C-alpha positions in Angstrom: 37.9 15.0 3.4 37.5 13.4 6.9 34.4 11.4 7.7 33.1 10.3 11.1 30.0 8.2 11.6 28.3 8.1 14.9 25.5 5.6 15.8 22.4 7.3 17.3 19.2 5.6 18.3 18.2 2.4 16.4 19.0 3.0 12.7 19.8 6.7 13.0 23.4 7.8 12.1 25.2 11.1 12.3 27.8 11.5 9.6 30.2 14.4 10.3 32.2 15.5 7.2 35.1 17.8 7.3 36.4 19.4 4.0 39.9 20.8 3.7 40.4 24.6 3.5 42.1 24.3 0.1 39.0 22.7 -1.4 36.9 25.7 -0.3 39.5 28.2 -1.4 39.9 26.7 -4.9 36.1 26.8 -5.5 35.7 30.3 -4.1 38.6 31.6 -6.2 37.2 30.0 -9.4 33.7 31.5 -8.8 35.2 34.9 -8.0 37.2 34.9 -11.3 34.0 34.0 -13.1 32.1 36.9 -11.5 35.1 39.2 -12.3 34.7 38.7 -16.0 31.0 39.7 -15.9 30.7 42.2 -13.0 29.8 45.8 -13.7 30.8 48.1 -10.9 30.7 51.9 -11.1 34.2 53.4 -11.3 35.8 50.3 -12.7 36.1 48.8 -16.2 34.5 45.5 -16.8 37.0 42.7 -15.9 39.2 45.0 -13.8 37.2 45.2 -10.6 39.6 44.5 -7.6 39.0 41.2 -5.8 38.4 42.9 -2.4 35.6 45.0 -4.0 34.1 41.9 -5.6 34.3 40.0 -2.3 32.6 42.8 -0.5 29.7 42.9 -3.0 29.4 39.2 -4.0 31.4 37.3 -1.3 28.3 36.2 0.8 26.4 34.7 -2.2 29.6 33.0 -3.5 30.3 31.6 -0.1 26.8 30.1 0.1 27.1 28.6 -3.4 30.5 27.1 -2.5 29.2 25.6 0.8 26.2 24.1 -1.0 28.3 22.6 -3.8 30.9 21.1 -1.4 28.0 19.4 0.5 26.4 18.1 -2.7 29.7 16.7 -3.9 31.1 15.3 -0.6 28.0 13.7 0.9 27.5 11.0 -1.9 31.2 10.3 -1.9 31.3 9.9 1.9 28.4 7.4 2.1 29.8 5.5 -0.9 33.3 5.2 0.5 31.9 4.1 3.9 29.3 1.7 2.6 26.4 3.5 4.2 22.9 2.7 2.8 20.7 5.7 3.5 17.0 5.1 4.0 16.1 8.8 4.3 17.2 12.1 3.0 19.9 13.8 5.1 19.1 16.4 7.7 22.1 18.7 7.2 23.5 21.0 9.9 26.6 23.2 9.1 28.9 23.0 12.1 31.7 25.3 10.9 31.8 27.5 7.8 34.7 29.7 8.6 36.8 29.8 5.3 40.0 29.8 7.3 39.2 26.5 8.9 38.0 23.1 7.4 34.3 23.4 6.5 32.4 20.9 8.7 28.9 19.8 8.5 26.8 16.9 9.9 24.1 14.8 8.1 21.7 12.9 10.2 20.0 10.0 8.4 18.4 6.6 8.9 20.1 3.6 7.3 18.8 0.3 6.1 19.5 -2.5 8.6 22.1 -5.1 8.0 20.2 -8.4 7.5 21.7 -11.9 7.5 18.7 -14.1 6.7 18.0 -17.0 9.1 16.2 -20.0 7.7 15.4 -22.0 10.9 14.3 -25.6 10.7 13.0 -25.4 14.3 9.9 -23.4 13.4 7.5 -24.4 10.6 5.0 -22.7 8.4 1.6 -24.0 7.6 0.9 -25.5 4.2 -2.8 -25.1 3.6 -5.2 -27.5 2.1 -8.9 -26.5 1.6 -11.7 -29.0 1.5 -14.9 -28.3 -0.5 -18.0 -30.0 0.8 -21.4 -30.5 -0.9 -22.9 -27.9 1.3 -20.3 -25.4 0.1 -21.4 -26.0 -3.5 -25.0 -25.6 -2.6 -24.3 -22.3 -0.8 -22.3 -21.0 -3.9 -25.2 -21.9 -6.2 -27.8 -20.3 -3.9 -25.6 -17.2 -3.7 -25.5 -17.0 -7.5 -29.3 -17.4 -7.7 -29.7 -14.5 -5.3 -27.1 -12.2 -6.9 -28.7 -12.6 -10.3 -32.3 -12.6 -9.1 -34.8 -9.7 -9.2 -36.0 -7.5 -6.3 -39.8 -7.0 -6.0 -41.8 -4.7 -3.8 -43.7 -6.4 -0.9 -46.4 -5.0 1.5 -45.1 -6.3 4.8 -42.6 -5.6 7.6 -38.9 -5.6 6.6 -36.9 -8.6 7.6 -33.4 -10.0 7.3 -32.3 -10.6 3.7 -34.8 -8.1 2.4 -33.7 -5.1 0.4 -35.0 -1.7 1.5 -34.9 1.6 -0.3 -34.5 4.5 2.1 -33.7 8.2 2.5 -31.8 9.0 5.7 -30.4 12.0 7.5 -28.0 11.6 10.4 -27.4 14.2 13.2 -25.0 14.4 16.1 -26.4 16.5 19.0 -28.8 18.0 16.4 -26.1 19.0 14.0 -25.5 17.4 10.5 -22.1 16.1 9.6 -20.2 15.1 6.4 -21.6 12.0 4.7 -24.6 12.0 6.9 -27.4 11.6 4.3 -28.5 9.7 1.2 -31.5 9.5 -1.1 -33.0 6.3 -2.5 -30.3 4.3 -0.8 -30.5 0.5 -1.4 -29.6 -1.6 1.6 -29.8 -5.4 2.1 -30.7 -6.0 5.7 -28.3 -8.4 7.4 -25.4 -7.3 5.2 -23.7 -5.4 8.1 -22.7 -2.7 5.6 -23.9 0.1 8.0 -22.9 1.0 11.5 -24.1 -1.3 14.3 -27.8 -0.8 15.2 -28.8 0.9 11.9 -30.0 -2.3 10.1 -31.6 -3.6 13.3 -33.6 -0.4 13.6 -35.2 -1.1 10.2 -36.0 -4.8 10.7 -39.7 -5.1 11.7 -40.7 -1.7 10.2 -43.2 -1.2 7.4 -43.0 1.6 4.8 -43.0 4.7 7.1 -40.8 7.4 8.7 -39.0 6.9 11.9 -35.8 7.6 13.9 -32.9 5.2 14.7 -30.4 5.9 17.5 -26.9 4.3 16.9 -23.3 4.7 17.9 -20.3 4.8 15.6 -17.8 2.0 16.4 -14.8 3.0 18.5 -12.5 2.0 15.6 -14.5 3.8 12.9 -12.3 5.0 10.0 -13.2 8.7 10.6 -11.6 9.5 13.9 -13.9 12.4 14.7 -16.9 10.1 14.6 -15.5 7.1 16.4 -17.5 6.2 19.5 -20.0 9.0 18.9 -23.8 8.7 19.4 -25.9 9.6 16.3 -29.6 9.8 15.5 -30.9 9.0 12.0 -34.1 10.2 10.5 -35.2 7.4 8.1 -37.8 7.4 5.4 -38.5 3.7 4.5 -39.9 3.9 1.0 -39.8 0.3 -0.3 -39.5 -3.2 1.2 -38.3 -5.7 -1.4 -37.7 -9.5 -1.4 -35.6 -11.4 -3.9 -37.0 -13.7 -6.6 -34.1 -16.0 -7.2 -32.8 -16.4 -10.7 -33.7 -19.6 -12.5 -30.9 -22.0 -13.5 -31.4 -21.7 -17.3 -29.7 -20.6 -20.4 -30.2 -16.9 -19.6 -28.2 -17.3 -16.4 -25.5 -19.4 -18.1 -25.0 -16.5 -20.6 -24.7 -13.9 -17.8 -22.1 -16.1 -16.1 -20.3 -16.7 -19.5 -20.7 -20.4 -19.1 -20.7 -22.6 -22.3 -23.0 -25.3 -20.8 -26.4 -26.8 -21.5 -28.1 -27.9 -18.3 -28.2 -27.9 -14.5 -25.8 -30.9 -14.2 -23.2 -29.1 -16.3 -23.9 -25.9 -14.3 -23.0 -27.7 -11.0 -19.9 -29.2 -12.6 -18.8 -25.7 -13.8 -19.4 -24.2 -10.3 -17.3 -27.0 -8.8 -14.5 -26.3 -11.4 -14.5 -22.6 -10.6 -14.5 -23.3 -6.8 -11.5 -25.6 -7.2 -9.6 -23.0 -9.2 -10.3 -20.5 -6.4 -9.2 -23.0 -3.8 -5.8 -23.5 -5.6 -5.2 -19.8 -5.5 -6.3 -19.5 -1.9 -4.2 -22.4 -0.8 -1.2 -20.8 -2.4 -1.8 -17.4 -0.9 -2.5 -18.7 2.6 0.6 -20.9 2.5 2.7 -17.9 1.4 1.2 -15.7 4.2 2.1 -18.3 6.8 5.6 -18.7 5.3 6.2 -15.0 5.5 4.9 -14.8 9.1 7.4 -17.5 10.0 10.2 -15.7 8.4 9.5 -12.4 10.1 9.4 -14.2 13.5 12.7 -15.9 12.8 14.3 -12.8 11.5 13.9 -10.0 14.0 15.1 -6.5 12.9 14.0 -2.9 12.9 12.9 -1.1 9.7 13.7 2.6 9.1 10.9 4.8 10.4 11.1 7.0 7.3 10.5 4.0 5.0 7.6 2.8 7.2 6.1 6.3 7.0 6.4 6.3 3.2 4.7 2.9 3.0 1.9 4.1 5.4 1.3 7.1 3.3 0.9 4.9 0.2 -1.5 2.7 2.0 -3.6 5.7 3.1 -3.6 7.1 -0.4 -4.9 3.8 -1.7 -7.6 3.6 1.0 -8.7 7.1 0.2 -8.7 6.5 -3.5 -11.0 3.4 -3.0 -13.7 5.7 -1.6 -13.2 8.5 -4.1 -11.0 10.8 -2.0 -7.5 12.2 -2.2 -5.2 13.5 0.5 -6.0 17.0 -0.5 -9.8 16.8 0.0 -9.7 14.4 3.0 -9.0 15.6 6.5 -6.5 13.9 8.9 -9.4 12.2 10.7 -10.4 10.1 7.5 -8.2 7.0 7.7 -5.7 8.4 10.2 -2.1 7.6 9.2 -1.4 5.8 12.5 -3.9 3.1 11.6 -1.6 1.9 8.8 1.6 1.9 10.8 1.6 -1.7 11.9 0.8 -3.0 8.4 3.4 -0.7 6.9 6.1 -1.8 9.3 5.4 -5.5 8.4 5.4 -4.7 4.6 8.7 -2.9 4.8 10.4 -5.6 6.9 9.2 -8.2 4.5 10.4 -6.3 1.5 13.9 -5.8 3.1 14.0 -9.5 4.0 13.0 -10.5 0.5 15.8 -8.5 -1.0 18.3 -10.2 1.1 16.8 -13.7 0.5 17.0 -13.1 -3.2 20.7 -12.3 -2.9 21.1 -15.3 -0.6 19.6 -17.8 -3.1 21.2 -15.9 -6.1 17.8 -15.7 -7.8 17.5 -14.0 -11.2 14.8 -13.5 -13.8 15.5 -13.7 -17.5 13.5 -12.7 -20.5 12.4 -16.2 -21.3 10.7 -16.5 -17.9 8.9 -13.2 -18.3 7.8 -14.4 -21.8 6.4 -17.6 -20.4 4.5 -15.7 -17.7 3.0 -13.4 -20.3 2.1 -16.4 -22.4 0.1 -17.9 -19.5 -1.5 -14.5 -18.7 -2.6 -14.0 -22.3 -4.7 -17.2 -22.2 -7.1 -15.4 -19.9 -8.1 -13.0 -22.7 -10.2 -13.5 -25.8 -7.4 -12.3 -28.1 -4.1 -13.5 -26.6 -2.0 -12.1 -29.4 -3.5 -8.6 -29.0 -2.8 -8.8 -25.2 0.8 -9.8 -25.8 1.3 -6.8 -28.2 -0.3 -4.5 -25.7 1.8 -5.6 -22.7 5.1 -5.0 -24.6 4.5 -1.2 -24.2 3.7 -1.4 -20.5 7.0 -1.2 -18.6 5.4 -0.8 -15.2 3.3 -3.9 -15.8 6.3 -5.9 -17.1 8.2 -4.9 -13.9 5.3 -6.1 -11.8 5.4 -9.5 -13.7 9.2 -9.7 -13.1 8.5 -9.3 -9.4 5.9 -12.0 -9.5 8.2 -14.4 -11.2 11.0 -13.5 -8.8 8.7 -14.2 -5.8 7.5 -17.5 -7.2 11.1 -18.7 -7.5 11.9 -17.5 -4.0 8.8 -19.4 -2.6 10.1 -22.6 -4.2 13.5 -22.1 -2.7 12.0 -21.4 0.7 9.8 -24.5 0.5 13.0 -26.6 0.3 14.8 -24.6 3.0 12.0 -24.4 5.6 10.0 -27.0 7.5 6.2 -27.2 6.9 3.2 -28.8 8.5 -0.2 -29.5 6.9 -3.1 -27.3 7.8 -6.5 -28.4 6.5 -9.4 -26.0 6.6 -12.9 -26.1 5.2 -14.0 -23.9 2.2 -16.6 -22.2 4.5 -13.7 -20.9 6.7 -12.2 -18.8 3.9 -14.5 -15.9 4.7 -12.7 -15.5 8.0 -9.2 -15.6 6.4 
């Protein structure tokens, strides 16, 4: 077997494989003998049909089988012997299939890039520290009081922070469209959960029926609606204002807080905010570290792998709004809107794999057990959780990847340069 590898554009490779005539002949002869023992042809006894008759009747199908088997056997061997790492399935073209000549075919694939990790000390990542101010604590408490409060009808014009109950029907050029209507829809004015102009059109209105003219954003997730003018017929049925929850035992129970009074309530809120801050500091620092690594290590990712990742991201986005690829059109979360994120994700995964090799990082059972032990403390019955997780291989693999990443991050902290970045708790909403 002869193998020739030609570099095409970027990570594309064309592998041309030539198989000796004798390999083809041996397979063809073997299959013909097998057919001979079973074939029934008028005028001949079973097992005594001449080879030329068999070839005339079965030669074409045997030839196709032999070609297929030769490709199936030779391709894996060729990429293994030549240290090729395919990132996509091969696109096979048969160049020569004349049995009297070497069988030659070409397989076009994408390969994974060769990456030699660079850990530059010239560029630095940001190590985040988040400051909590008294005003942040007050805002958190006020938010809880609102979230656990009660909505009550009022007889006045709707204003920001009110909740309204509406029926609406949207039309474009007088025609209805998918997802254009709702009944008894609850909307908090100022939440910006609707398209621009919709909530503004309700503010200042009393219980009544009226029309609102809006325009879908240019980057709207449904491509066919992006930038399109729309008119909504609105029936404003109720205007409600919030009666904030009292800081009492009833609220403590809803929040699963084992506390007695307002002072302990504030302390518990501070404790929860600090726990959230620790998680956010860690995540923001990791994100900055990863961005730094990608800037330092410049390489292309296989297009086929990026497409696979983009497809997964789109499936996830559709699932979150109760859709599947089968019942969603191409205009709902178009695949190209995920390309940039998918490219980044794939490059990061490839770089991680090489960095793990570089630092020779491994995960043993003891480390997984320790992780599970810590996770179990979050549940009412830790032992029951630990027994359950033993039968969840996918979850265990996820835990292994988390432990692996934690070790990698620690190695990178020692290998890379960092600088402090202090932000306020109130800035987290923009991160």
